[in-house]
C-alpha positions, 0 to 999 in steps of 0.5 A, a space after each residue: 480497891 477497897 478492902 473486901 466487905 466481911 459477912 455481916 448478917 448480925 440479924 439473920 436467921 443463923 445468927 439468932 440465938 437458938 431460942 430465938 430460932 426456935 420461936 421463928 420455927 414455931 411461929 412459921 409452922 403455926 402460920 395460917 397459910 395465905 395465898 401470895 399476894 403477888 405472882 409473876 405472870 408466867 407461873 401457875 396461880 396458887 388457888 384458895 382452899 384448905 392448906 395444912 401444914 405437914 407434920 410434925 406440928 412443932 418443927 419445919 422442914 428445913 432451915 438455912 442461913 437466912 430463914 426456914 422452909 416448910 410444906 403446905 398441902 391443899 386438902 379436899 375437905 370431902 375426901 381428905 386427898 391432897 390436891 396441891 402442894 406448895 413450899 413457902 420459905 420464910 426469909 429472915 435476912 436481918 435488918 442490914 440485908 433486908 435494907 440493901 436495894 440490891 436484894 430487891 428488883 430495881 432497887 425497891 426495898 419492900 417490892 419483888 425480892 430478887 431471889 424470885 425475880 432472878 429464879 424466874 428470869 434464869 428459867 425464861 432463858 431455858 427451853 420448855 423441856 429444860 425449865 424442869 431443872 430450875 425450881 418455879 418461884 410461884 409468888 412472894 408476900 408477907 413482907 414485914 419491914 419491921 421484922 425484916 422478913 418476907 415469904 417466897 412460894 416455890 414448886 414442891 419437889 417430891 423427892 426432896 434435895 440432893 442430901 435426902 436422896 443420898 441418904 435413901 441410896 445409902 440405906 438400900 437393904 439388898 435382898 437376903 441381907 439384914 444390914 444396909 449397904 452403901 451403894 453407889 448410884 448407877 453411872 447413867 443417873 450421874 450423867 443425867 444429873 451432871 447434864 442437868 446441873 450443866 443446863 441450869 448453869 448455861 441459862 444463868 450464863 445467858 441471863 443478863 448477857 452472861 453475867 449471872 452467878 448463883 453462889 449456893 450449891 443448888 438450883 433451887 435457891 437463888 437467895 445469893 444469886 448475883 448480876 456479875 457487875 464490876 463490884 461482884 466481879 472483883 468481890 469488892 461487894 460480895 462478902 455479905 452474901 451467904 455461901 456454904 463454905 463446903 461448896 465454896 469455889 476458890 474465888 468465894 471462899 472466906 477465911 474466918 480466922 483472918 476475916 478476909 478472902 482465902 485467895 488474894 484479890 487477883 482472883 475474880 468471880 465469873 460464870 465459871 464460878 457456878 461450874 466449879 460448885 457443880 463440880 463439887 456437887 457432882 464429886 459428892 454424888 459420886 461418893 454419896 457424901 453430903 459434903 466432902 470431908 476434905 472440904 469440911 475443915 472450915 466447920 470441922 466437928 470435934 471428931 473431924 480427923 482428916 489430915 492437913 496434907 489431904 485437906 482441900 485449901 484453895 490457898 495451898 500454893 501460897 501457904 503450903 498447907 493442904 492440897 489445891 485440887 482433889 486427887 482423881 482417885 478420891 473421886 472414886 473413893 470406895 474403889 472396891 464398892 462401886 464402878 469407875 465413874 468418868 472422873 476426868 469430867 468431875 476433875 475438870 469442874 474442880 480445877 482451881 484455874 477457872 480462866 486458863 487459856 485454851 492450851 492450858 485447859 484439860 483435854 476434856 474441857 478442850 473437846 467440850 469447847 470445840 464441840 460447842 464451837 462447831 455447833 455454834 449458830 454463826 452471827 456476822 461480826 458485830 463490828 467491822 473496823 477495817 470497812 471490809 465486806 459485810 457478812 450477810 444472812 440471806 442464807 444459813 451458815 453451816 460449819 464444815 464437817 466433821 461434826 463436832 470437831 474444828 478446823 484447827 486449834 492453837 495456843 489461845 483458841 480454836 478456828 473453824 469454817 462456815 459456809 453460807 449455803 443456798 438451801 434451794 440448790 446446796 451451792 456455797 455462796 460465801 465462806 468465812 473463818 471464825 476464830 474463837 479466842 480463849 487467851 485466859 483471864 490474865 491475858 484477857 484483862 491485860 490492857 495491851 491486848 485491846 486497842 487503846 488499852 480499853 479491855 473489851 473493845 477492839 482486840 488488838 489482834 484485829 487492828 494490827 492485822 488491819 494495819 499491815 493489810 492497809 499498807 500492802 494488802 496482797 500478803 496479809 490476811 485482813 481481820 473482817 471483824 470481831 464480836 461476841 466479846 465475853 468479859 465474863 468467860 474471857 473470850 471473843 470471836 474474830 472474822 477472816 477470809 477463808 483461804 482455799 488451800 489451808 496453811 503451809 503445813 497443809 501445802 507441804 503435806 500435799 506436795 509430799 504426797 506427789 501426783 499420779 499420772 494416768 497409767 503410772 504409779 504415784 510419784 511421791 515426795 516431790 520437791 517444790 520447784 525453786 520458782 515457787 520458793 522464790 515467790 514464797 520468799 518474796 511474799 513473806 518479805 512483802 508482808 515483813 515490809 508492810 509490818 515495818 511500815 506501820 505506827 510512824 515514829 515522832 517526826 514521821 520520817 521513820 516508823 516504829 514498826 510491828 513485831 509479828 512474833 509467831 511466824 510459822 508454817 501454820 500461820 502461813 495460809 494460801 488463797 486462790 489469786 485474784 482473777 485479775 492477777 497479772 503475775 505468778 498466776 501459777 501459784 496460790 497466794 501466800 498470806 500471813 495470818 494470826 496477829 495474836 502475838 504481834 506488838 507495836 515495837 515500843 522501847 519497852 518491847 525492844 528492850 524486853 522489859 519486864 512490864 512489857 509482857 512480851 515474855 508471856 506472849 504466845 509463841 512457837 518456840 521452834 520458830 522463835 529468833 534468839 531475842 524471843 526464845 524463852 526457857 519454858 516462859 521463865 526467862 530469856 534464852 539469850 541475855 542482853 539482845 533487843 527485839 527489832 523489826 528484824 526479828 520477823 526477818 529471822 522467823 521468815 528465815 526459819 519458815 523458808 528453811 522449813 519450805 525448803 526441806 518440806 518440813 512443818 518444823 525444822 528438827 534441829 530447832 525442835 529440841 525444847 518441846 521434842 516429839 516422840 522419837 526425837 533423835 537429833 544429837 545435841 551437837 547438831 541442835 540449834 541452840 541460840 546460846 550454845 555451850 561446850 559441845 552443845 548445839 550450833 548457832 546456825 544451821 549449816 548450808 548442807 543441812 538446808 539443802 539436802 537431797 540429789 537435786 539441790 537448789 540454787 546457792 543464791 536461795 540458800 545463802 539469802 535464807 542463810 543470811 536471814 538466819 544470822 544470829 546477830 540481828 545487825 547482819 540480817 537484811 531489812 525487809 525492803 533490802 530482802 525484797 529488792 535482793 529477791 526481785 534482782 534474783 528472780 528477775 535479773 538472774 532468771 530465778 523466777 523462770 518467768 513465773 512472774 509474768 504469767 497472768 491468772 487463766 493464761 495458758 501455760 507454756 510447755 517450758 513452765 509446766 515443770 514448775 507447777 506445784 501440787 495443790 488440792 482443788 478447793 473443797 469449799 469454793 464458792 459455787 461448788 455444792 456443799 
C-alpha cells in the first residue's frame, strides 16, 4: 500500500498570510449579496430583496481551515424588520483541493460542491422530524476557477454553535451574586444533545449503503465528509482532508512532527469514526470546555500545562507516552460543582478500539446492540446458498418478547427469534432464528472467515454448516441463508431454523425442575433416563461423522474433515422430530449448531501453525480438548499436540459428561474462568498439563456417575474413552457410532425407544423413559 498522503492545503485559507486572510474577510464582508444560482430541489428558495450583512462592518462571523462564514439578513425596507436570514460560507480550499474531482459531485470540477450534496443526501435519510439535526444547504454559487473558491448558502441557526452556548452557560449569573458562576448543563439537555448527534450519525451510516463519514466534529459542516470507499477506509487518500486535531479519532489523528499517521496503518476508517467524534463532543459538553485540555497538546499554547502522563495520545500503547482513553472521573471533572452524568455512555464512545468483537465491547454498547437488534425489521436472507426453503414476507415478522432483549448472546454476536404472524388470526405461520455476527474488525477482515477467502461474500460459518448438513442432515442445524453484510461496521446476519426446545442448557434446567403430578408435590431434580442419553450420544456421534466426511483429500479416498471447535451445551439445540420419523419418537431431535469456529483440517490447522489463526478462534474453554486449550488466548496449554478429527470426539465426550451430571459446565474444567463461589480443589481440577499436586488429566469414573441411581458402566466407559487425553486413544466417529448402536440394539440400552415412531402409542413399559420438555411456545399454528 502507498504511504499515506500528508496534508497539503498550501493555498487554503488557513495557510494564507495574516494580511491575505484579512483581505479575504474584508472582501467577503463587503460582498453584495447575490441569491444562489443553483439550489437543491427539495430546499426552500432564497427570495430577492434587501440583504444586509450583520455587524461588525470589518469582520466576519467565523473563520475555519478552508474559508470564512458570515450572516446576511433580509430587511423590510419600510419597517426595517428582519424577514429572512441566511448563512453564506466563502470556501477557500486552495488550488489543489479545488481541482480534486472528488470534491465535486460526479467528479465535475466547478459543478455542485460535494459538501452541499452530501449534507442534503444525509438529511434525506432521516425522518421529517429528525431532519432538524442536520443543517440545510440551501444552494451554492460564486464558483471562481481562477481564485479557486465558491460559496455555499445555509440555514441560519439562532443560538450559534456549541462553543457559543457553552460560553453563555458558563457566564450565567446567579440571583443575588455578583460574580459569574460555571454551572453545568442539566442532564436532560445532555441526553437530548447526545440523542440528536446519534441520530445524525445514524443517517450518515445509511447514506451510500452505510459508507459515509463526517470528519468534522459538527453536523453543520460537511466539508470533509467522504464516502467510505476502499482508499478512504485504508486512509491512503485521506491526508489532505481538514480535520480538527482536538477532535480527531485515533484512525484520523495526524502526527505533525513525523508527518504521518499517529496510529499505524492497520487501523481503518469506518462508520464508527463518527461515533468517536460525538463522544469527544459530549465529553466537552459535560465539562463545558470547547475542547479537552488533555487532547490539546497537538496545538498547545505557551501556557499549556497538562502533564504528559495525563495527555490523550492515541498511540500511547506504542510509545508509552500519555494515556489512550480518558478516565471516567475526567468526564465529571468538576465533581463538587455539578451532578454526576451518565459517563458510561460517553466512555463507550471514546473507546480507542472501534471494532471489537461483541464479547469485548462495553456492557452499555452490548445493551444498545441488543436493543437495536430486537427492534430490527426482519428482512429475509438476501442469499440462500444451500437451496433451503425461502422465507416469505406474506405476513409481518415480529420479534418474540421480552421487548428490547434477545434470545441469547455469545462471544461474537447475538441471536434472536422472529415469528411470522397472520394479522387476522394472530396465529404463527413461520419462525426463524437470526444471528447478528459481530466478530470485530480483525476477524471480519481475515480472509479465512469467508468462502474462497473473499471478504464480504458468503460467511464460512454458513458454508461449513451446510456442507456437514448435506452429508447427514438429521443432527446438523443448517444455515438457511445470510445477508446484511456490512463491511463498514464489520458484521453480518445468518438465518437458521427455529428449534422449539432451545439448547441443551435449557433442557437440563427443565429436567432438573421436575414434574408435578395431580394431587402430588413436584418431583424435582430428575435424572435423564439412560435411553435418552444413548440417543443424545448417538446424535452427537452422527454429527461428528458428518463433519469427518467433508473436504475430500487428494485422490478422493479419504477426507480432510472439519473441526467444529466449539461444541458445548449452548450449541446443542433440540427440535421436534419430523412427523414421519420412525425411531426415537419419544425424544426431541438434538442438532449441532454454531459453526463460527469451524475449520477445514488443513495441515496448518492440524499443526496449530501461527499463520493458521486457530489460536484466536473463539472457544468455550471449559469444553476445549487438550490440543485446543489455550492460556488466556496467549499460548497453548499443551505443547507438541496436533488437532484432528478426534478433537470433535473429545468435545462431545465433555458434552455427554455434562448431560450425565445435568450440568451446563463440568465444574472440574471450569477453573479457567471460575464463577463466583468456585470451590473445586486444585487437585481435583481437570488440567491438560497437570503439574505436581495440581489437577488431573481425566475426570475419574466415580465423579462421572454420581448419585444412588447410577448409569451403566457401558455408557460411562464409552464417554471416558472419548475423553482420553491422547487423541490416538479416542475412537473415530464411525467406530463410536457403531459401538453406540451395538450397545443400544444388541445389549438393549435403547430400551426399544429406537423403534418408536412419532405419534405412536407409548407402551406402558416405556413411559418411565420419557423426559421433561416444555410445550413449544412458538409452534406454528399457535397464537402469538
